[in-house]
C-alpha angles and dihedrals in degrees: 000000000000139000134062122312124221115281115255120220108234104179145307110296093241091057089075114070124190108271091357135115119314133223120246126207128187113244145166121241122179089341093308129116107246141153129242122200139202129207138170120236129170089351096305130103119233132185132199143170105263094240128111114237089225101054121356098256129126115267105216117100090203123013107290094003106120104144125086118240092275093056089229102100139037108237134200106231092207103047105016094238110157125211134195103247094217098051106019090231115148107240098175142015135037097331100045109165095023122100143213118258105259123227122211110252138167140168119235138180111246132178087260093051136271114335141180118242131194115220104208121205133205094274102036112044141150117285113263094029 
């Protein structure tokens, strides 16, 4: 199957705060149950597959907590790998040079106000689709 899938509403834009908690959504990736997540950094919204580039484990140290204590980097709670939130590139730790799998994301104006939307692709899609 090819082509774009329908956008999935993630949350209201103001629910994501720079360096703050992220929003998790159940997904399917290569026929596996996974989670994607969305965070705000430097004013922009970014989305990634919740899987460390070093070993395929979820990053968050508590559900939705992806940033290190400085709020400047995404950090794998298991291995300590740190990632640039705006690019997903590993900038420190055991997977330096690798990167997180990005997820299509955009902010849109809706009748209810500005919102964040996930733009699924053919490989990474919402659970149950």
